[in-house]
C-alpha positions as CSV (number, residue, x, y, z in Angstrom):
1,M,-16.3,-4.3,-6.2
2,F,-15.8,-1.0,-4.3
3,K,-18.8,1.3,-4.2
4,R,-18.5,4.9,-3.1
5,S,-21.1,6.2,-0.6
6,I,-23.3,9.1,-1.6
7,G,-21.5,11.2,1.0
8,A,-18.1,10.5,-0.5
9,I,-19.3,11.4,-4.0
10,V,-20.9,14.7,-2.8
11,T,-17.9,15.9,-0.8
12,A,-15.2,14.8,-3.2
13,P,-15.2,18.0,-5.3
14,F,-14.5,20.0,-2.1
15,Q,-11.4,18.1,-1.1
16,A,-8.0,19.3,-2.4
17,R,-6.6,15.8,-2.5
18,H,-9.0,14.9,-5.3
19,W,-8.1,17.9,-7.4
20,R,-4.5,16.9,-6.9
21,A,-5.4,13.5,-8.3
22,V,-6.9,15.0,-11.4
23,I,-3.9,17.3,-12.0
24,N,-1.5,14.4,-11.5
25,T,-3.5,12.2,-13.8
26,F,-2.6,14.6,-16.7
27,R,1.0,14.9,-15.4
28,L,1.7,11.2,-14.9
29,L,-0.5,9.2,-17.3
30,P,0.0,9.2,-21.0
31,R,-3.7,8.6,-21.6
32,P,-5.3,10.7,-18.9
33,I,-8.8,11.1,-20.4
34,A,-9.1,7.3,-20.9
35,H,-8.0,6.8,-17.3
36,L,-10.5,9.2,-15.9
37,Q,-13.3,7.8,-18.0
38,E,-12.6,4.2,-16.9
39,Y,-12.1,5.4,-13.3
40,V,-15.6,7.0,-13.2
41,T,-17.4,4.3,-15.1
42,R,-15.6,1.3,-13.6
43,S,-15.4,-0.2,-17.0
44,Q,-15.1,-4.0,-16.9
45,A,-13.7,-4.2,-20.5
46,G,-10.2,-5.4,-21.5
47,F,-8.7,-6.8,-18.3
48,P,-6.0,-7.6,-17.7
49,K,-4.5,-4.4,-19.1
50,A,-1.3,-2.3,-18.8
51,V,-1.1,1.3,-17.7
52,D,2.0,3.4,-18.3
53,I,3.0,5.8,-15.5
54,R,5.7,8.6,-15.6
55,T,7.9,8.5,-12.4
56,P,11.0,10.1,-11.1
57,T,13.0,7.2,-12.6
58,G,11.3,7.0,-15.9
59,K,8.2,5.3,-17.3
60,I,7.0,2.2,-15.6
61,T,4.1,-0.1,-16.5
62,A,1.5,-1.3,-14.0
63,Q,-0.5,-4.4,-14.8
64,L,-4.2,-4.1,-13.8
65,H,-6.4,-7.2,-13.3
66,H,-9.7,-5.6,-12.1
67,P,-11.4,-2.2,-12.4
68,D,-10.7,-1.6,-8.8
69,D,-6.9,-1.8,-9.5
70,R,-7.4,1.5,-11.3
71,L,-8.6,3.0,-8.1
72,T,-5.3,1.9,-6.5
73,V,-3.3,3.6,-9.3
74,N,-5.3,6.8,-8.7
75,E,-4.9,6.7,-4.9
76,I,-1.2,5.9,-4.9
77,F,0.3,7.6,-7.9
78,C,-2.1,10.5,-8.6
79,R,-3.6,11.4,-5.3
80,G,-0.3,10.8,-3.4
81,D,-1.7,8.7,-0.5
82,Y,1.7,7.1,0.1
83,E,3.9,10.1,-0.7
84,V,7.4,9.5,0.6
85,P,10.7,11.4,0.2
86,R,12.4,10.6,-3.1
87,T,15.5,9.6,-1.2
88,A,13.7,6.7,0.7
89,Q,15.9,3.6,0.5
90,T,14.5,1.0,2.9
91,I,10.7,0.4,2.6
92,V,8.6,-2.3,4.2
93,D,5.2,-2.9,2.6
94,F,2.7,-4.8,4.8
95,G,-0.2,-5.7,2.6
96,S,1.4,-5.4,-0.9
97,N,-1.7,-6.6,-2.8
98,I,-0.8,-6.9,-6.5
99,G,2.2,-4.6,-6.3
100,I,1.0,-1.1,-7.3
101,S,2.3,0.3,-4.0
102,A,5.6,-1.5,-4.6
103,L,5.9,0.0,-8.0
104,Y,5.4,3.5,-6.5
105,F,8.1,2.9,-3.8
106,L,10.6,1.3,-6.3
107,S,10.2,4.2,-8.7
108,R,11.0,7.0,-6.3
109,N,14.8,6.4,-7.0
110,A,16.9,3.8,-8.6
111,S,18.3,2.2,-5.4
112,A,15.3,1.9,-3.1
113,K,14.7,-1.6,-1.8
114,V,11.3,-2.9,-0.7
115,W,10.3,-5.8,1.5
116,L,6.9,-7.1,0.4
117,Y,4.4,-9.0,2.6
118,E,1.2,-10.3,1.0
119,P,-1.0,-13.2,2.4
120,N,-3.5,-13.7,-0.5
121,P,-2.2,-16.5,-2.7
122,A,-4.1,-15.1,-5.7
123,N,-2.4,-11.8,-5.2
124,V,1.0,-13.2,-4.7
125,E,1.3,-14.5,-8.3
126,K,0.3,-11.1,-9.7
127,L,2.6,-9.3,-7.3
128,R,5.6,-11.5,-8.3
129,A,5.0,-10.7,-12.0
130,Q,4.4,-7.0,-11.2
131,V,7.8,-6.5,-9.5
132,A,9.8,-8.8,-11.8
133,P,11.6,-5.9,-13.5
134,F,12.9,-4.9,-10.1
135,E,13.7,-8.4,-8.7
136,D,17.1,-7.3,-7.5
137,R,15.5,-4.7,-5.2
138,V,12.6,-6.6,-3.7
139,V,12.2,-9.2,-1.0
140,L,8.9,-10.9,-1.5
141,N,7.3,-12.7,1.4
142,P,4.0,-14.6,0.7
143,V,2.8,-14.4,4.3
144,G,0.7,-12.1,6.5
145,V,1.8,-10.0,9.4
146,A,0.2,-9.9,12.9
147,P,1.1,-9.1,16.5
148,E,2.6,-12.6,16.8
149,D,3.6,-15.6,14.8
150,G,0.9,-18.1,14.0
151,V,-1.9,-19.0,11.6
152,L,-5.0,-16.9,11.1
153,E,-8.2,-17.2,9.1
154,F,-8.3,-14.6,6.3
155,G,-11.3,-13.6,4.3
156,F,-10.8,-12.5,0.6
157,E,-13.1,-11.2,-2.1
158,P,-12.8,-11.8,-5.8
159,S,-11.0,-8.6,-6.9
160,G,-8.1,-9.2,-4.4
161,R,-8.2,-5.6,-3.4
162,Y,-10.0,-6.2,-0.1
163,G,-9.4,-8.8,2.5
164,G,-7.8,-9.4,5.9
165,A,-7.6,-11.5,9.0
166,G,-11.0,-12.2,10.5
167,L,-13.0,-10.5,7.8
168,D,-16.2,-12.0,6.5
169,F,-15.5,-12.4,2.8
170,P,-16.6,-15.4,0.7
171,D,-13.1,-16.9,0.3
172,K,-11.7,-18.0,3.7
173,Q,-8.3,-19.4,4.0
174,S,-5.9,-20.2,6.9
175,I,-2.7,-18.2,6.3
176,A,0.6,-18.2,8.1
177,V,1.5,-14.9,9.7
178,E,4.7,-13.5,11.1
179,A,5.1,-11.2,14.0
180,A,5.6,-7.6,12.8
181,E,8.1,-6.9,15.6
182,R,10.3,-9.8,14.6
183,V,10.1,-8.9,10.9
184,L,11.0,-5.2,11.4
185,A,13.7,-5.9,14.0
186,G,15.4,-8.3,11.6
187,I,15.3,-5.7,8.8
188,I,16.7,-3.0,11.1
189,A,19.5,-5.4,12.2
190,D,20.5,-5.6,8.5
191,T,19.9,-2.0,7.4
192,G,19.8,0.3,10.3
193,D,16.9,2.7,10.2
194,I,13.8,1.9,8.1
195,D,12.7,4.9,6.0
196,V,9.0,3.8,5.5
197,V,6.7,1.2,6.9
198,K,3.4,1.0,5.0
199,L,0.6,-0.9,6.7
200,D,-2.6,-1.7,4.8
201,I,-4.0,-5.1,5.8
202,E,-7.7,-4.1,6.4
203,S,-7.6,-5.4,10.0
204,L,-5.2,-5.6,12.9
205,E,-3.3,-2.4,12.0
206,E,-3.5,-0.9,15.5
207,D,-2.9,-4.2,17.2
208,I,0.3,-4.7,15.2
209,L,1.5,-1.2,15.9
210,R,1.0,-1.6,19.6
211,S,3.0,-4.8,19.5
212,L,6.1,-3.0,18.4
213,T,8.8,-2.3,20.9
214,P,9.9,1.3,21.5
215,D,13.3,0.6,20.1
216,T,11.9,-0.7,16.8
217,V,9.4,2.2,16.6
218,S,12.3,4.7,17.1
219,K,14.1,3.2,14.1
220,V,11.2,3.9,11.6
221,K,11.2,7.3,10.0
222,L,7.7,7.2,8.6
223,F,4.7,5.0,9.1
224,L,1.9,5.1,6.6
225,I,-1.3,3.4,8.0
226,E,-4.5,2.9,6.2
227,G,-7.4,4.1,8.4
228,P,-7.7,6.1,11.6
229,L,-5.6,5.4,14.7
230,A,-5.7,6.3,18.4
231,T,-4.4,9.8,18.8
232,D,-1.7,8.7,21.4
233,M,0.0,6.3,19.0
234,F,3.8,6.8,19.3
235,Q,3.3,10.4,20.5
236,D,6.7,10.5,22.2
237,T,8.7,9.8,19.0
238,H,6.4,10.5,16.0
239,E,4.1,13.3,14.9
240,A,0.7,12.2,13.5
241,T,-1.0,13.8,10.5
242,V,-3.9,12.6,8.4
243,Y,-4.2,12.7,4.6
244,G,-7.6,11.3,3.5
245,P,-7.7,7.7,4.6
246,I,-4.0,7.6,5.5
247,T,-2.5,8.3,9.0
248,R,1.1,9.4,8.7
249,L,3.4,9.0,11.7
250,T,6.6,11.0,11.1
251,R,9.6,10.6,13.3
252,R,10.5,13.8,15.0
């Protein structure tokens, strides 16, 4: 289970993004007090459970399987870590986990289409069920992504929230991976520009980005990357900003 450092707890009240999360909890969740209580206490009771969320396209329901999934709801829907234009149509989600990020992207408008990539077999089953109401707007790929095609050893932990290639978690599995460049180039060939590429795979993020060709990079309007990146990443075509743990690369 995720544990916050003392430093993170002490500094949180002084960061605007956390106040934004609190305000949006009351705006977006029908039971905000219960959500905040369970968020703070990490209550283990009652899982799996459903959480209703107000979105631009109406109410949706997220299925949570672990207390840490509530963290993900907070980060994505309330704190706005993956904020995208409501007009975004073509979204690629590398590291889809159990589908909470997919629900966010799918609920920005009624015609957005999302390509999902998730290597953890335990997560894939939950992901498939999570996005079932939107099956006509998702393409689910139960594989990982990497700089090149192949098979990599992944480490996973019980909640399913954390894990990645080469990470030292208890559950180790050999997983097929597809080259990110080939994946994105194929989607671009079908759709033209990609509005959003979200990359949260706990490892290899920078290696994957550096494997992309300039032509592919130029076709992506917005990259959302979990974690810090080198300051020179795509500087000729994209402007970098940082929002909490997310690096945003926006096409100029």
